[in-house]
C-alpha positions in Angstrom: -156.9 13.2 295.4 -157.5 9.7 296.2 -155.6 6.7 294.1 -157.1 2.9 292.7 -155.5 0.3 291.4 -156.0 -0.9 288.0 -157.2 -4.5 288.5 -156.1 -7.9 286.4 -158.7 -7.5 284.4 -158.1 -3.4 283.9 -160.8 -2.1 285.3 -160.8 0.7 288.3 -163.3 1.2 291.5 -163.9 4.9 291.6 -164.0 6.0 294.9 -167.9 6.5 296.4 -167.2 9.6 297.8 -166.9 10.4 293.9 -169.8 8.2 292.7 -171.6 10.3 295.7 -171.3 14.0 294.4 -171.0 13.1 290.6 -174.5 11.0 291.7 -174.0 8.3 289.4 -176.0 5.2 288.9 -174.8 1.2 288.4 -174.7 1.2 284.2 -174.4 4.7 283.5 -171.9 5.5 280.8 -169.4 7.7 280.4 -166.2 8.6 278.3 -163.1 8.2 279.4 -160.4 9.5 277.4 -156.6 11.1 277.6 -156.0 14.1 277.1 -152.2 15.9 278.4 -151.0 12.7 279.8 -154.1 12.3 282.2 -157.4 9.8 281.7 -160.2 12.0 282.3 -164.0 10.0 282.6 -166.6 12.8 281.7 -170.4 11.9 280.7 -171.7 12.4 277.2 -173.4 15.5 276.9 -177.3 15.1 276.0 -179.0 16.6 272.3 -181.1 18.9 275.2 -177.4 20.5 276.7 -175.8 20.9 272.9 -179.3 22.6 271.9 -177.8 26.1 271.0 -174.3 25.1 271.0 -174.0 27.3 267.7 -176.3 30.0 268.6 -174.2 33.5 267.4 -172.3 31.4 265.1 -171.4 33.7 262.1 -171.1 31.8 259.5 -168.5 32.1 255.9 -170.5 32.3 252.8 -168.2 29.4 251.8 -169.0 27.2 255.2 -172.8 27.7 254.1 -172.2 27.4 250.5 -170.1 23.7 251.0 -172.8 22.4 253.2 -176.2 23.7 250.4 -174.3 21.6 247.9 -174.2 18.1 250.3 
């Protein structure tokens, strides 16, 4: 675990070791959110990664009827 300081502009620097391990590049977008009082960062998922995510899910007739109406 590493400690970072928040700048007067509320910015932080991701430590070099973590940047290298994650292969982060300047300008790359990250998503940030709060989970149980902890700030978390992660890369947004690409469309390719989301492909097949619902494969094998069972749909209820009510769900299908709702989507077909629209």
